[in-house]
PQR file of N, CA, C, O and H, with PARSE charges and radii, in Angstrom:
ATOM      1  N   MET A   1     -10.532 -14.717 -26.456 -0.4000 1.5000
ATOM      2  CA  MET A   1      -9.062 -16.155 -26.086 -0.0000 2.0000
ATOM      3  C   MET A   1      -8.682 -15.857 -25.441  0.5500 1.7000
ATOM      4  O   MET A   1      -8.581 -16.703 -24.552 -0.5500 1.4000
ATOM      5  N   ARG A   2      -8.075 -14.494 -25.097 -0.4000 1.5000
ATOM      6  CA  ARG A   2      -7.170 -14.308 -23.930 -0.0000 2.0000
ATOM      7  C   ARG A   2      -7.604 -13.987 -22.406  0.5500 1.7000
ATOM      8  O   ARG A   2      -7.253 -14.641 -21.423 -0.5500 1.4000
ATOM      9  H   ARG A   2      -8.157 -13.807 -25.819  0.4000 1.0000
ATOM     10  N   GLY A   3      -8.375 -12.935 -22.411 -0.4000 1.5000
ATOM     11  CA  GLY A   3      -9.688 -13.792 -21.345 -0.0000 2.0000
ATOM     12  C   GLY A   3      -9.953 -14.557 -20.861  0.5500 1.7000
ATOM     13  O   GLY A   3     -10.148 -14.476 -19.649 -0.5500 1.4000
ATOM     14  H   GLY A   3      -8.659 -12.404 -23.209  0.4000 1.0000
ATOM     15  N   TYR A   4     -10.113 -15.771 -21.569 -0.4000 1.5000
ATOM     16  CA  TYR A   4     -10.174 -17.001 -21.092 -0.0000 2.0000
ATOM     17  C   TYR A   4      -9.885 -17.638 -20.244  0.5500 1.7000
ATOM     18  O   TYR A   4     -10.665 -18.168 -19.452 -0.5500 1.4000
ATOM     19  H   TYR A   4      -9.955 -15.837 -22.554  0.4000 1.0000
ATOM     20  N   PHE A   5      -7.955 -17.757 -20.249 -0.4000 1.5000
ATOM     21  CA  PHE A   5      -7.082 -18.643 -19.649 -0.0000 2.0000
ATOM     22  C   PHE A   5      -6.828 -17.286 -18.671  0.5500 1.7000
ATOM     23  O   PHE A   5      -6.212 -17.599 -17.652 -0.5500 1.4000
ATOM     24  H   PHE A   5      -7.322 -17.327 -20.892  0.4000 1.0000
ATOM     25  N   ALA A   6      -7.120 -16.040 -18.742 -0.4000 1.5000
ATOM     26  CA  ALA A   6      -6.828 -15.413 -16.954 -0.0000 2.0000
ATOM     27  C   ALA A   6      -6.934 -15.724 -15.664  0.5500 1.7000
ATOM     28  O   ALA A   6      -6.201 -15.498 -14.701 -0.5500 1.4000
ATOM     29  H   ALA A   6      -7.621 -15.786 -19.569  0.4000 1.0000
ATOM     30  N   ILE A   7      -8.316 -16.473 -15.826 -0.4000 1.5000
ATOM     31  CA  ILE A   7      -8.560 -16.824 -14.350 -0.0000 2.0000
ATOM     32  C   ILE A   7      -7.468 -18.533 -13.919  0.5500 1.7000
ATOM     33  O   ILE A   7      -6.720 -18.581 -12.942 -0.5500 1.4000
ATOM     34  H   ILE A   7      -8.912 -16.656 -16.608  0.4000 1.0000
ATOM     35  N   PRO A   8      -7.672 -19.756 -14.935 -0.5600 1.5000
ATOM     36  CA  PRO A   8      -7.003 -20.146 -14.674  0.2800 2.0000
ATOM     37  C   PRO A   8      -5.721 -20.237 -13.873  0.5500 1.7000
ATOM     38  O   PRO A   8      -5.346 -20.950 -12.943 -0.5500 1.4000
ATOM     39  N   THR A   9      -5.022 -18.947 -14.794 -0.4000 1.5000
ATOM     40  CA  THR A   9      -3.551 -19.029 -14.552 -0.0000 2.0000
ATOM     41  C   THR A   9      -3.419 -17.854 -13.018  0.5500 1.7000
ATOM     42  O   THR A   9      -2.447 -17.673 -12.284 -0.5500 1.4000
ATOM     43  H   THR A   9      -5.327 -18.367 -15.550  0.4000 1.0000
ATOM     44  N   ALA A  10      -3.954 -17.613 -12.998 -0.4000 1.5000
ATOM     45  CA  ALA A  10      -4.202 -16.067 -11.770 -0.0000 2.0000
ATOM     46  C   ALA A  10      -4.594 -17.497 -10.382  0.5500 1.7000
ATOM     47  O   ALA A  10      -3.821 -17.412  -9.428 -0.5500 1.4000
ATOM     48  H   ALA A  10      -4.743 -17.760 -13.594  0.4000 1.0000
ATOM     49  N   GLY A  11      -5.483 -18.479 -10.285 -0.4000 1.5000
ATOM     50  CA  GLY A  11      -5.606 -19.632  -9.554 -0.0000 2.0000
ATOM     51  C   GLY A  11      -4.041 -20.344  -9.297  0.5500 1.7000
ATOM     52  O   GLY A  11      -3.653 -20.702  -8.185 -0.5500 1.4000
ATOM     53  H   GLY A  11      -6.111 -18.548 -11.060  0.4000 1.0000
ATOM     54  N   GLY A  12      -3.460 -20.433 -10.216 -0.4000 1.5000
ATOM     55  CA  GLY A  12      -2.007 -20.938 -10.523 -0.0000 2.0000
ATOM     56  C   GLY A  12      -1.254 -20.437  -9.712  0.5500 1.7000
ATOM     57  O   GLY A  12      -0.842 -20.733  -8.590 -0.5500 1.4000
ATOM     58  H   GLY A  12      -3.776 -20.142 -11.119  0.4000 1.0000
ATOM     59  N   LEU A  13      -1.075 -19.362 -10.655 -0.4000 1.5000
ATOM     60  CA  LEU A  13      -0.066 -18.244  -9.800 -0.0000 2.0000
ATOM     61  C   LEU A  13       0.301 -18.343  -8.753  0.5500 1.7000
ATOM     62  O   LEU A  13       1.385 -18.724  -8.312 -0.5500 1.4000
ATOM     63  H   LEU A  13      -1.410 -19.122 -11.566  0.4000 1.0000
ATOM     64  N   TYR A  14      -1.119 -17.801  -7.999 -0.4000 1.5000
ATOM     65  CA  TYR A  14      -1.523 -17.743  -6.968 -0.0000 2.0000
ATOM     66  C   TYR A  14      -0.794 -19.115  -5.756  0.5500 1.7000
ATOM     67  O   TYR A  14      -0.040 -18.905  -4.805 -0.5500 1.4000
ATOM     68  H   TYR A  14      -2.000 -17.491  -8.358  0.4000 1.0000
ATOM     69  N   PHE A  15      -1.179 -20.057  -6.088 -0.4000 1.5000
ATOM     70  CA  PHE A  15      -0.010 -21.432  -5.428 -0.0000 2.0000
ATOM     71  C   PHE A  15       1.216 -21.321  -5.227  0.5500 1.7000
ATOM     72  O   PHE A  15       1.592 -21.603  -4.089 -0.5500 1.4000
ATOM     73  H   PHE A  15      -1.791 -20.227  -6.860  0.4000 1.0000
ATOM     74  N   VAL A  16       2.247 -20.885  -6.228 -0.4000 1.5000
ATOM     75  CA  VAL A  16       3.314 -20.935  -7.333 -0.0000 2.0000
ATOM     76  C   VAL A  16       3.638 -20.024  -5.544  0.5500 1.7000
ATOM     77  O   VAL A  16       4.251 -20.133  -4.482 -0.5500 1.4000
ATOM     78  H   VAL A  16       1.941 -20.657  -7.153  0.4000 1.0000
ATOM     79  N   SER A  17       2.828 -19.286  -6.197 -0.4000 1.5000
ATOM     80  CA  SER A  17       3.282 -17.359  -5.237 -0.0000 2.0000
ATOM     81  C   SER A  17       2.709 -18.012  -3.369  0.5500 1.7000
ATOM     82  O   SER A  17       2.848 -17.197  -2.456 -0.5500 1.4000
ATOM     83  H   SER A  17       2.330 -19.197  -7.060  0.4000 1.0000
ATOM     84  N   ALA A  18       2.313 -18.970  -3.135 -0.4000 1.5000
ATOM     85  CA  ALA A  18       2.222 -19.110  -1.747 -0.0000 2.0000
ATOM     86  C   ALA A  18       3.800 -19.999  -1.489  0.5500 1.7000
ATOM     87  O   ALA A  18       4.533 -19.793  -0.522 -0.5500 1.4000
ATOM     88  H   ALA A  18       2.199 -19.631  -3.876  0.4000 1.0000
ATOM     89  N   TRP A  19       3.994 -20.694  -2.258 -0.4000 1.5000
ATOM     90  CA  TRP A  19       4.713 -21.786  -2.719 -0.0000 2.0000
ATOM     91  C   TRP A  19       6.392 -20.950  -1.975  0.5500 1.7000
ATOM     92  O   TRP A  19       7.151 -21.218  -1.044 -0.5500 1.4000
ATOM     93  H   TRP A  19       3.399 -20.861  -3.044  0.4000 1.0000
ATOM     94  N   PHE A  20       6.316 -19.954  -2.963 -0.4000 1.5000
ATOM     95  CA  PHE A  20       7.851 -19.039  -2.428 -0.0000 2.0000
ATOM     96  C   PHE A  20       7.228 -18.576  -1.450  0.5500 1.7000
ATOM     97  O   PHE A  20       7.940 -18.958  -0.522 -0.5500 1.4000
ATOM     98  H   PHE A  20       5.700 -19.737  -3.719  0.4000 1.0000
ATOM     99  N   VAL A  21       6.432 -18.043  -1.020 -0.4000 1.5000
ATOM    100  CA  VAL A  21       6.245 -17.451  -0.105 -0.0000 2.0000
ATOM    101  C   VAL A  21       6.977 -18.038   1.284  0.5500 1.7000
ATOM    102  O   VAL A  21       7.753 -17.558   2.111 -0.5500 1.4000
ATOM    103  H   VAL A  21       5.853 -17.732  -1.774  0.4000 1.0000
ATOM    104  N   MET A  22       6.248 -19.469   1.079 -0.4000 1.5000
ATOM    105  CA  MET A  22       6.684 -20.346   1.595 -0.0000 2.0000
ATOM    106  C   MET A  22       8.876 -20.780   2.203  0.5500 1.7000
ATOM    107  O   MET A  22       9.670 -20.814   3.143 -0.5500 1.4000
ATOM    108  H   MET A  22       5.618 -19.859   0.407  0.4000 1.0000
ATOM    109  N   LEU A  23       8.738 -20.934   1.101 -0.4000 1.5000
ATOM    110  CA  LEU A  23      10.441 -21.267   0.917 -0.0000 2.0000
ATOM    111  C   LEU A  23      11.192 -20.108   1.546  0.5500 1.7000
ATOM    112  O   LEU A  23      12.027 -20.179   2.447 -0.5500 1.4000
ATOM    113  H   LEU A  23       8.093 -20.906   0.338  0.4000 1.0000
ATOM    114  N   PHE A  24      10.664 -18.816   0.789 -0.4000 1.5000
ATOM    115  CA  PHE A  24      11.616 -17.612   2.040 -0.0000 2.0000
ATOM    116  C   PHE A  24      11.041 -17.485   3.035  0.5500 1.7000
ATOM    117  O   PHE A  24      11.617 -16.525   3.546 -0.5500 1.4000
ATOM    118  H   PHE A  24       9.986 -18.759   0.057  0.4000 1.0000
ATOM    119  N   GLY A  25      10.198 -17.823   3.769 -0.4000 1.5000
ATOM    120  CA  GLY A  25      10.008 -17.596   4.643 -0.0000 2.0000
ATOM    121  C   GLY A  25      10.776 -17.975   5.521  0.5500 1.7000
ATOM    122  O   GLY A  25      11.088 -17.346   6.532 -0.5500 1.4000
ATOM    123  H   GLY A  25       9.730 -18.603   3.354  0.4000 1.0000
ATOM    124  N   GLY A  26      11.422 -19.878   4.939 -0.4000 1.5000
ATOM    125  CA  GLY A  26      11.569 -19.845   5.671 -0.0000 2.0000
ATOM    126  C   GLY A  26      13.556 -20.018   6.056  0.5500 1.7000
ATOM    127  O   GLY A  26      14.306 -20.690   6.764 -0.5500 1.4000
ATOM    128  H   GLY A  26      11.168 -20.389   4.118  0.4000 1.0000
ATOM    129  N   VAL A  27      13.612 -18.994   5.110 -0.4000 1.5000
ATOM    130  CA  VAL A  27      15.067 -18.308   4.341 -0.0000 2.0000
ATOM    131  C   VAL A  27      15.700 -17.645   5.149  0.5500 1.7000
ATOM    132  O   VAL A  27      16.885 -17.635   5.483 -0.5500 1.4000
ATOM    133  H   VAL A  27      13.002 -18.449   4.535  0.4000 1.0000
ATOM    134  N   VAL A  28      14.116 -16.635   5.683 -0.4000 1.5000
ATOM    135  CA  VAL A  28      14.868 -15.982   6.500 -0.0000 2.0000
ATOM    136  C   VAL A  28      14.629 -15.762   7.634  0.5500 1.7000
ATOM    137  O   VAL A  28      14.794 -14.655   8.146 -0.5500 1.4000
ATOM    138  H   VAL A  28      13.154 -16.643   5.412  0.4000 1.0000
ATOM    139  N   ALA A  29      14.113 -16.966   8.352 -0.4000 1.5000
ATOM    140  CA  ALA A  29      13.639 -17.172   9.700 -0.0000 2.0000
ATOM    141  C   ALA A  29      14.334 -16.730  10.130  0.5500 1.7000
ATOM    142  O   ALA A  29      14.027 -15.597  10.497 -0.5500 1.4000
ATOM    143  H   ALA A  29      13.978 -17.865   7.936  0.4000 1.0000
ATOM    144  N   ASP A  30      15.604 -17.125  10.410 -0.4000 1.5000
ATOM    145  CA  ASP A  30      16.399 -16.782  11.544 -0.0000 2.0000
ATOM    146  C   ASP A  30      16.985 -15.433  11.533  0.5500 1.7000
ATOM    147  O   ASP A  30      17.684 -15.006  12.452 -0.5500 1.4000
ATOM    148  H   ASP A  30      15.854 -18.047  10.111  0.4000 1.0000
ATOM    149  N   GLU A  31      16.616 -14.618  10.224 -0.4000 1.5000
ATOM    150  CA  GLU A  31      17.035 -13.054  10.839 -0.0000 2.0000
ATOM    151  C   GLU A  31      16.606 -12.564  10.931  0.5500 1.7000
ATOM    152  O   GLU A  31      17.068 -11.474  11.269 -0.5500 1.4000
ATOM    153  H   GLU A  31      16.049 -14.965   9.477  0.4000 1.0000
ATOM    154  N   LEU A  32      15.260 -12.705  10.767 -0.4000 1.5000
ATOM    155  CA  LEU A  32      13.859 -12.181  11.334 -0.0000 2.0000
ATOM    156  C   LEU A  32      14.044 -12.602  13.146  0.5500 1.7000
ATOM    157  O   LEU A  32      14.608 -12.024  14.074 -0.5500 1.4000
ATOM    158  H   LEU A  32      14.885 -13.590  10.493  0.4000 1.0000
ATOM    159  N   GLY A  33      13.529 -13.446  13.079 -0.4000 1.5000
ATOM    160  CA  GLY A  33      13.767 -14.189  14.221 -0.0000 2.0000
ATOM    161  C   GLY A  33      12.140 -14.691  14.846  0.5500 1.7000
ATOM    162  O   GLY A  33      11.584 -14.491  15.926 -0.5500 1.4000
ATOM    163  H   GLY A  33      13.070 -13.916  12.326  0.4000 1.0000
ATOM    164  N   ILE A  34      11.798 -15.296  13.811 -0.4000 1.5000
ATOM    165  CA  ILE A  34      10.670 -15.730  13.414 -0.0000 2.0000
ATOM    166  C   ILE A  34      10.856 -17.893  13.223  0.5500 1.7000
ATOM    167  O   ILE A  34      11.834 -18.498  12.783 -0.5500 1.4000
ATOM    168  H   ILE A  34      12.250 -15.458  12.934  0.4000 1.0000
ATOM    169  N   SER A  35       9.406 -18.540  13.793 -0.4000 1.5000
ATOM    170  CA  SER A  35       9.539 -19.833  12.815 -0.0000 2.0000
ATOM    171  C   SER A  35       9.541 -19.994  11.913  0.5500 1.7000
ATOM    172  O   SER A  35      10.250 -19.314  11.172 -0.5500 1.4000
ATOM    173  H   SER A  35       8.612 -18.049  14.149  0.4000 1.0000
ATOM    174  N   THR A  36       9.094 -20.556  11.648 -0.4000 1.5000
ATOM    175  CA  THR A  36       9.507 -21.077   9.860 -0.0000 2.0000
ATOM    176  C   THR A  36       7.910 -22.018  10.092  0.5500 1.7000
ATOM    177  O   THR A  36       7.812 -23.059  10.743 -0.5500 1.4000
ATOM    178  H   THR A  36       8.518 -21.108  12.250  0.4000 1.0000
ATOM    179  N   TYR A  37       6.526 -21.148   9.201 -0.4000 1.5000
ATOM    180  CA  TYR A  37       5.585 -21.499   8.775 -0.0000 2.0000
ATOM    181  C   TYR A  37       5.257 -22.346   8.466  0.5500 1.7000
ATOM    182  O   TYR A  37       6.166 -23.144   8.239 -0.5500 1.4000
ATOM    183  H   TYR A  37       6.605 -20.302   8.673  0.4000 1.0000
ATOM    184  N   SER A  38       3.918 -22.840   8.224 -0.4000 1.5000
ATOM    185  CA  SER A  38       3.379 -23.944   6.799 -0.0000 2.0000
ATOM    186  C   SER A  38       3.332 -23.540   5.358  0.5500 1.7000
ATOM    187  O   SER A  38       4.006 -22.573   5.002 -0.5500 1.4000
ATOM    188  H   SER A  38       3.179 -22.191   8.409  0.4000 1.0000
ATOM    189  N   TYR A  39       2.573 -24.215   4.474 -0.4000 1.5000
ATOM    190  CA  TYR A  39       2.197 -24.088   3.763 -0.0000 2.0000
ATOM    191  C   TYR A  39       0.869 -23.351   3.791  0.5500 1.7000
ATOM    192  O   TYR A  39       0.351 -22.578   2.984 -0.5500 1.4000
ATOM    193  H   TYR A  39       2.025 -25.000   4.764  0.4000 1.0000
ATOM    194  N   GLY A  40       0.529 -23.763   4.809 -0.4000 1.5000
ATOM    195  CA  GLY A  40      -1.107 -23.480   4.795 -0.0000 2.0000
ATOM    196  C   GLY A  40      -1.425 -21.702   4.768  0.5500 1.7000
ATOM    197  O   GLY A  40      -2.089 -21.013   3.993 -0.5500 1.4000
ATOM    198  H   GLY A  40       0.949 -24.390   5.464  0.4000 1.0000
ATOM    199  N   THR A  41      -0.645 -21.377   5.951 -0.4000 1.5000
ATOM    200  CA  THR A  41      -0.273 -19.892   6.410 -0.0000 2.0000
ATOM    201  C   THR A  41       0.056 -19.297   5.533  0.5500 1.7000
ATOM    202  O   THR A  41      -0.475 -18.206   5.324 -0.5500 1.4000
ATOM    203  H   THR A  41      -0.107 -21.936   6.580  0.4000 1.0000
ATOM    204  N   ALA A  42       1.620 -20.069   4.219 -0.4000 1.5000
ATOM    205  CA  ALA A  42       1.730 -19.063   3.839 -0.0000 2.0000
ATOM    206  C   ALA A  42       0.882 -19.024   2.517  0.5500 1.7000
ATOM    207  O   ALA A  42       1.471 -18.426   1.616 -0.5500 1.4000
ATOM    208  H   ALA A  42       2.051 -20.955   4.388  0.4000 1.0000
ATOM    209  N   LEU A  43      -0.476 -19.562   2.145 -0.4000 1.5000
ATOM    210  CA  LEU A  43      -1.628 -18.586   1.367 -0.0000 2.0000
ATOM    211  C   LEU A  43      -2.685 -18.387   2.032  0.5500 1.7000
ATOM    212  O   LEU A  43      -3.744 -18.507   1.415 -0.5500 1.4000
ATOM    213  H   LEU A  43      -0.954 -20.047   2.877  0.4000 1.0000
ATOM    214  N   ILE A  44      -2.738 -17.986   3.633 -0.4000 1.5000
ATOM    215  CA  ILE A  44      -3.128 -17.241   3.957 -0.0000 2.0000
ATOM    216  C   ILE A  44      -2.447 -15.657   3.301  0.5500 1.7000
ATOM    217  O   ILE A  44      -2.906 -14.781   2.568 -0.5500 1.4000
ATOM    218  H   ILE A  44      -1.878 -17.888   4.134  0.4000 1.0000
ATOM    219  N   LEU A  45      -1.102 -15.869   4.028 -0.4000 1.5000
ATOM    220  CA  LEU A  45      -0.250 -14.700   3.865 -0.0000 2.0000
ATOM    221  C   LEU A  45      -0.253 -14.127   2.187  0.5500 1.7000
ATOM    222  O   LEU A  45      -0.215 -12.968   1.773 -0.5500 1.4000
ATOM    223  H   LEU A  45      -0.729 -16.580   4.624  0.4000 1.0000
ATOM    224  N   THR A  46      -0.303 -15.188   1.571 -0.4000 1.5000
ATOM    225  CA  THR A  46       0.020 -14.502   0.176 -0.0000 2.0000
ATOM    226  C   THR A  46      -1.370 -14.313  -0.371  0.5500 1.7000
ATOM    227  O   THR A  46      -1.494 -14.069  -1.571 -0.5500 1.4000
ATOM    228  H   THR A  46      -0.334 -16.129   1.907  0.4000 1.0000
ATOM    229  N   ILE A  47      -2.562 -14.418   0.512 -0.4000 1.5000
ATOM    230  CA  ILE A  47      -3.907 -13.669  -0.198 -0.0000 2.0000
ATOM    231  C   ILE A  47      -3.863 -12.498   0.580  0.5500 1.7000
ATOM    232  O   ILE A  47      -4.228 -11.459   0.031 -0.5500 1.4000
ATOM    233  H   ILE A  47      -2.461 -14.616   1.486  0.4000 1.0000
ATOM    234  N   ALA A  48      -3.503 -12.460   1.703 -0.4000 1.5000
ATOM    235  CA  ALA A  48      -3.715 -11.046   2.550 -0.0000 2.0000
ATOM    236  C   ALA A  48      -2.746  -9.947   1.541  0.5500 1.7000
ATOM    237  O   ALA A  48      -3.020  -8.794   1.208 -0.5500 1.4000
ATOM    238  H   ALA A  48      -3.206 -13.304   2.150  0.4000 1.0000
ATOM    239  N   MET A  49      -1.537 -10.774   1.210 -0.4000 1.5000
ATOM    240  CA  MET A  49      -0.306  -9.735   0.173 -0.0000 2.0000
ATOM    241  C   MET A  49      -1.394  -9.053  -1.317  0.5500 1.7000
ATOM    242  O   MET A  49      -1.485  -7.893  -1.718 -0.5500 1.4000
ATOM    243  H   MET A  49      -1.314 -11.711   1.480  0.4000 1.0000
ATOM    244  N   TRP A  50      -1.966 -10.116  -1.745 -0.4000 1.5000
ATOM    245  CA  TRP A  50      -2.462  -9.875  -3.354 -0.0000 2.0000
ATOM    246  C   TRP A  50      -3.732  -8.800  -2.750  0.5500 1.7000
ATOM    247  O   TRP A  50      -3.891  -7.672  -3.216 -0.5500 1.4000
ATOM    248  H   TRP A  50      -1.892 -11.058  -1.418  0.4000 1.0000
ATOM    249  N   LEU A  51      -4.351  -9.221  -1.940 -0.4000 1.5000
ATOM    250  CA  LEU A  51      -5.506  -8.036  -1.482 -0.0000 2.0000
ATOM    251  C   LEU A  51      -5.144  -6.908  -1.459  0.5500 1.7000
ATOM    252  O   LEU A  51      -5.938  -6.076  -1.898 -0.5500 1.4000
ATOM    253  H   LEU A  51      -4.222 -10.137  -1.561  0.4000 1.0000
ATOM    254  N   ALA A  52      -3.425  -6.298  -0.795 -0.4000 1.5000
ATOM    255  CA  ALA A  52      -3.506  -5.413  -0.191 -0.0000 2.0000
ATOM    256  C   ALA A  52      -2.487  -4.672  -1.497  0.5500 1.7000
ATOM    257  O   ALA A  52      -2.073  -3.513  -1.465 -0.5500 1.4000
ATOM    258  H   ALA A  52      -2.779  -6.974  -0.439  0.4000 1.0000
ATOM    259  N   VAL A  53      -2.263  -5.539  -2.457 -0.4000 1.5000
ATOM    260  CA  VAL A  53      -1.192  -5.001  -3.694 -0.0000 2.0000
ATOM    261  C   VAL A  53      -2.519  -4.743  -4.608  0.5500 1.7000
ATOM    262  O   VAL A  53      -2.855  -3.569  -4.763 -0.5500 1.4000
ATOM    263  H   VAL A  53      -2.599  -6.481  -2.483  0.4000 1.0000
ATOM    264  N   ALA A  54      -2.963  -5.332  -4.960 -0.4000 1.5000
ATOM    265  CA  ALA A  54      -4.291  -5.435  -5.865 -0.0000 2.0000
ATOM    266  C   ALA A  54      -5.111  -4.005  -6.411  0.5500 1.7000
ATOM    267  O   ALA A  54      -5.379  -3.589  -7.537 -0.5500 1.4000
ATOM    268  H   ALA A  54      -2.691  -6.286  -4.834  0.4000 1.0000
ATOM    269  N   PRO A  55      -5.333  -3.542  -5.185 -0.5600 1.5000
ATOM    270  CA  PRO A  55      -6.102  -2.384  -5.631  0.2800 2.0000
ATOM    271  C   PRO A  55      -4.711  -1.055  -5.880  0.5500 1.7000
ATOM    272  O   PRO A  55      -4.897   0.076  -6.329 -0.5500 1.4000
ATOM    273  N   LEU A  56      -3.833  -1.446  -5.584 -0.4000 1.5000
ATOM    274  CA  LEU A  56      -2.727  -0.217  -5.620 -0.0000 2.0000
ATOM    275  C   LEU A  56      -1.590  -0.380  -7.539  0.5500 1.7000
ATOM    276  O   LEU A  56      -0.917   0.305  -8.308 -0.5500 1.4000
ATOM    277  H   LEU A  56      -3.682  -2.365  -5.220  0.4000 1.0000
ATOM    278  N   ALA A  57      -2.025  -1.544  -7.380 -0.4000 1.5000
ATOM    279  CA  ALA A  57      -1.544  -2.116  -8.542 -0.0000 2.0000
ATOM    280  C   ALA A  57      -2.553  -1.784  -9.745  0.5500 1.7000
ATOM    281  O   ALA A  57      -2.284  -2.124 -10.897 -0.5500 1.4000
ATOM    282  H   ALA A  57      -2.572  -2.100  -6.755  0.4000 1.0000
ATOM    283  N   ALA A  58      -3.445  -1.264  -9.491 -0.4000 1.5000
ATOM    284  CA  ALA A  58      -4.523  -1.199 -10.701 -0.0000 2.0000
ATOM    285  C   ALA A  58      -4.961   0.409 -10.551  0.5500 1.7000
ATOM    286  O   ALA A  58      -5.595   1.054 -11.387 -0.5500 1.4000
ATOM    287  H   ALA A  58      -3.663  -0.987  -8.555  0.4000 1.0000
ATOM    288  N   ALA A  59      -4.529   0.818  -9.448 -0.4000 1.5000
ATOM    289  CA  ALA A  59      -4.129   2.530  -9.427 -0.0000 2.0000
ATOM    290  C   ALA A  59      -3.292   3.225  -9.884  0.5500 1.7000
ATOM    291  O   ALA A  59      -3.439   4.376 -10.296 -0.5500 1.4000
ATOM    292  H   ALA A  59      -4.014   0.295  -8.768  0.4000 1.0000
ATOM    293  N   ALA A  60      -1.971   2.356  -9.842 -0.4000 1.5000
ATOM    294  CA  ALA A  60      -1.443   2.916 -11.050 -0.0000 2.0000
ATOM    295  C   ALA A  60      -0.591   2.897 -11.987  0.5500 1.7000
ATOM    296  O   ALA A  60       0.438   3.419 -12.416 -0.5500 1.4000
ATOM    297  H   ALA A  60      -1.852   1.421  -9.507  0.4000 1.0000
ATOM    298  N   GLY A  61      -1.801   1.679 -12.260 -0.4000 1.5000
ATOM    299  CA  GLY A  61      -1.625   1.652 -13.441 -0.0000 2.0000
ATOM    300  C   GLY A  61      -2.897   2.532 -14.625  0.5500 1.7000
ATOM    301  O   GLY A  61      -2.937   2.884 -15.804 -0.5500 1.4000
ATOM    302  H   GLY A  61      -2.637   1.255 -11.912  0.4000 1.0000
ATOM    303  N   GLY A  62      -3.708   2.565 -13.516 -0.4000 1.5000
ATOM    304  CA  GLY A  62      -5.053   3.432 -14.610 -0.0000 2.0000
ATOM    305  C   GLY A  62      -4.260   5.201 -14.577  0.5500 1.7000
ATOM    306  O   GLY A  62      -4.621   5.630 -15.673 -0.5500 1.4000
ATOM    307  H   GLY A  62      -3.676   2.279 -12.559  0.4000 1.0000
ATOM    308  N   ARG A  63      -3.610   6.086 -14.057 -0.4000 1.5000
ATOM    309  CA  ARG A  63      -2.748   6.777 -14.228 -0.0000 2.0000
ATOM    310  C   ARG A  63      -2.534   7.134 -15.821  0.5500 1.7000
ATOM    311  O   ARG A  63      -2.078   6.292 -16.594 -0.5500 1.4000
ATOM    312  H   ARG A  63      -3.316   5.737 -13.167  0.4000 1.0000
ATOM    313  N   LYS A  64      -2.932   8.559 -16.271 -0.4000 1.5000
ATOM    314  CA  LYS A  64      -2.544   8.318 -17.760 -0.0000 2.0000
ATOM    315  C   LYS A  64      -0.740   9.145 -17.226  0.5500 1.7000
ATOM    316  O   LYS A  64      -0.808   9.928 -16.278 -0.5500 1.4000
ATOM    317  H   LYS A  64      -3.303   9.243 -15.643  0.4000 1.0000
ATOM    318  N   ARG A  65       0.454   8.947 -17.759 -0.4000 1.5000
ATOM    319  CA  ARG A  65       1.515   9.752 -17.521 -0.0000 2.0000
ATOM    320  C   ARG A  65       1.693  10.592 -19.414  0.5500 1.7000
ATOM    321  O   ARG A  65       1.699  10.165 -20.569 -0.5500 1.4000
ATOM    322  H   ARG A  65       0.508   8.311 -18.530  0.4000 1.0000
ATOM    323  N   SER A  66       1.808  11.900 -18.749 -0.4000 1.5000
ATOM    324  CA  SER A  66       1.569  12.813 -19.374 -0.0000 2.0000
ATOM    325  C   SER A  66       3.247  13.057 -20.192  0.5500 1.7000
ATOM    326  O   SER A  66       3.420  13.985 -20.982 -0.5500 1.4000
ATOM    327  H   SER A  66       1.803  12.246 -17.811  0.4000 1.0000
TER
END
């Protein structure tokens, strides 16, 4: 039953993650010298980060430690 809720949970966390990316991007915009971006842009940045980090996390999690 645990796997049944995995996809909806990941979808919900995706939207929350994008919201946090938008908030933190607005906070650090002045220090980085960038303009703030919209929620749509935050969605694109979030999926890009997820696609970059997921294989790394899977590879790190698959290693056996002795």
